[in-house]
C-alpha positions in Angstrom: 28.7 -11.7 -10.6 28.6 -14.6 -8.0 29.9 -18.0 -6.3 33.6 -18.8 -6.3 34.3 -15.8 -9.0 32.8 -13.2 -5.9 34.3 -15.4 -3.1 37.6 -15.3 -4.1 38.7 -12.0 -4.7 36.8 -11.3 -1.3 38.5 -14.4 0.9 42.3 -12.9 -0.4 41.5 -9.7 0.5 40.7 -10.5 3.9 43.5 -13.3 4.4 45.7 -9.9 3.5 44.2 -7.7 6.2 44.8 -10.9 8.9 48.4 -10.8 7.4 49.0 -7.4 7.7 47.6 -8.0 11.5 48.9 -10.4 12.5 52.2 -11.2 10.7 53.2 -14.2 12.7 50.3 -15.9 11.5 51.3 -19.1 9.4 48.9 -19.1 5.7 46.6 -22.2 8.5 45.9 -20.0 11.2 45.1 -17.3 8.9 42.4 -19.7 7.0 41.4 -21.1 10.5 40.7 -17.4 11.8 38.6 -17.0 9.2 36.5 -20.0 9.4 35.8 -20.6 12.9 34.7 -16.6 12.7 32.3 -17.5 10.0 28.5 -17.1 10.6 26.1 -19.5 9.1 23.5 -17.1 9.7 22.0 -14.7 7.0 21.4 -11.1 7.1 18.5 -11.3 8.9 19.3 -14.1 11.4 18.6 -16.9 9.6 20.2 -19.8 7.9 21.8 -19.4 4.8 19.7 -21.0 1.9 20.7 -22.7 -0.9 19.5 -21.4 -4.3 20.6 -24.7 -6.3 18.4 -26.7 -3.8 15.1 -25.2 -3.7 16.1 -22.4 -1.5 16.3 -25.2 1.6 18.9 -24.2 4.3 22.3 -24.5 2.8 24.6 -27.2 4.6 28.6 -27.0 5.2 29.0 -29.1 1.7 27.4 -26.0 0.2 28.4 -23.0 2.4 31.1 -24.3 4.4 32.2 -23.0 7.5 29.7 -19.8 6.5 29.6 -16.0 5.7 33.1 -14.8 6.6 33.0 -12.2 9.2 36.0 -10.3 8.5 36.3 -8.0 12.0 35.8 -11.2 14.1 38.9 -12.8 12.4 41.0 -10.3 13.4 40.3 -11.8 16.9 39.6 -15.3 16.7 40.8 -16.9 20.2 41.6 -19.4 18.9 43.2 -21.0 15.6 43.8 -24.6 14.3 47.5 -24.3 13.2 49.6 -26.7 10.6 52.7 -26.6 9.3 53.7 -27.3 5.9 55.2 -31.2 7.0 51.4 -31.8 8.5 50.1 -31.1 4.7 52.9 -33.6 3.6 51.9 -36.2 5.9 48.4 -35.9 4.8 49.2 -36.7 0.8 51.8 -39.4 2.4 48.4 -40.9 3.4 46.4 -40.7 0.2 47.9 -44.3 -1.4 49.9 -42.1 -4.2 52.7 -43.5 -5.9 55.7 -42.5 -5.3 56.2 -40.2 -8.1 52.6 -38.7 -7.8 53.3 -37.9 -4.6 57.1 -36.2 -5.3 54.8 -34.4 -8.3 52.3 -33.1 -5.5 55.0 -31.9 -2.8 57.7 -30.9 -5.2 60.6 -31.2 -3.2 62.0 -33.4 -1.1 59.9 -35.0 1.3 59.3 -37.3 4.1 56.7 -40.0 4.4 57.8 -41.7 8.2 54.5 -40.4 9.7 51.4 -40.7 7.6 47.9 -39.1 8.9 44.5 -38.4 7.5 43.8 -36.3 10.3 45.1 -32.8 9.6 44.6 -30.4 12.1 41.9 -28.7 10.4 38.9 -26.6 11.8 36.2 -29.0 10.5 35.5 -32.1 10.9 34.4 -35.0 8.1 33.4 -38.5 9.1 33.1 -41.2 6.0 30.8 -44.5 6.6 30.3 -47.3 4.3 26.6 -48.0 3.8 26.2 -52.0 5.5 22.8 -53.8 4.2 21.1 -53.5 7.3 22.7 -50.6 10.0 25.0 -48.9 9.1 27.6 -48.4 11.9 30.7 -45.6 12.4 33.2 -44.9 14.9 35.7 -42.0 13.9 38.1 -40.1 16.6 39.6 -36.6 15.6 42.3 -35.1 17.2 42.9 -31.0 17.1 45.3 -28.7 19.0 44.6 -25.0 19.2 46.3 -22.1 19.8 45.5 -19.6 22.4 45.9 -16.3 19.9 44.1 -14.0 22.5 45.6 -11.5 25.1 46.3 -14.3 28.0 44.4 -16.4 30.4 41.2 -17.9 28.9 38.9 -20.9 29.3 37.1 -22.5 26.9 34.1 -24.9 27.5 32.4 -26.8 24.1 28.9 -26.7 22.7 27.5 -29.2 20.2 25.0 -29.6 17.5 25.0 -33.2 17.1 24.1 -34.5 13.6 21.5 -36.5 13.7 22.1 -40.4 14.3 25.1 -39.4 16.3 26.6 -39.1 19.5 29.4 -37.4 20.0 32.6 -36.7 23.0 35.1 -34.4 23.8 37.7 -34.8 26.3 38.1 -32.6 27.6 35.0 -30.7 28.5 37.3 -27.3 29.5 40.2 -25.9 27.8 42.2 -23.7 30.4 44.8 -21.4 28.6 46.9 -19.8 30.9 49.2 -17.6 28.5 49.0 -16.2 25.1 50.3 -18.7 22.0 50.2 -21.7 24.3 48.7 -24.9 22.8 46.2 -27.5 24.0 44.9 -30.4 22.7 41.6 -32.3 22.9 39.8 -35.3 21.1 36.5 -35.5 19.2 34.6 -39.0 18.8 32.0 -39.3 16.7 29.4 -42.8 16.9 27.0 -43.1 14.2 24.3 -45.2 13.4 21.7 -45.7 10.9 19.3 -47.4 9.0 19.2 -45.1 6.4 20.7 -45.4 3.2 23.5 -42.8 2.3 21.9 -40.1 4.9 24.6 -36.8 5.0 23.9 -35.2 8.6 25.3 -32.1 10.3 26.3 -30.6 12.7 29.2 -28.3 14.8 31.5 -28.2 17.9 32.2 -24.2 19.3 34.9 -23.3 21.7 32.8 -20.8 24.1 35.0 -18.5 26.2 33.8 -18.6 29.7 33.2 -14.9 30.5 34.5 -13.9 27.2 33.7 -12.4 23.2 35.3 -15.6 21.5 33.3 -18.5 19.9 35.4 -20.8 17.9 32.7 -22.6 15.9 34.0 -26.0 13.2 31.5 -27.3 11.0 30.9 -31.5 11.6 30.2 -33.7 8.7 28.9 -37.3 9.2 28.7 -38.9 4.8 28.6 -42.3 3.3 32.0 -42.3 1.6 32.6 -41.9 -2.4 32.5 -45.2 -4.4 35.0 -44.8 -7.1 33.7 -48.3 -8.5 
């Protein structure tokens, strides 16, 4: 047994353990803890390979954030939290009809603040391929919650996708207490003359003089044409 048939019960079990240890965490916080502490390397310390693509190095589109680490997920340092209304705002941004939106949400809803930029622990920037040179600028806003024991300082480390430049502001996050929330922006600027190039990277918030590393995948990809 492999693939999602094996992954699903493992993830469900780990999520149950996290909820038991942290009953105050939301479902989004539990998901964030598993994603940001996952390992993109295998048990030999090498990048995870993709059996479906001739054992090439797997990408976030194949392995997501990586191999889940239950012990690290119990103490992730920071989490990307989200409320039910955040998901409603996401659905409202997807150009569904009112009937379709009601079918998805299944309750009364407020679409006064639609937003496709969910506070999610990963980043995906989609571009439209141009005839000559493709250019893209995409800005993301994220808020992280300090679930560590108290005072903590984090600085970011980037693995920049090929053809891109990335700006992060601020460069340092200084938390003065547990459960404090701080926000940052991540701006991707991409330029390429190649057709349909998909590139990958990551941002990791590393605790200064601490043990926590909070990693999020970054993907830059052409959008899907439904025509």
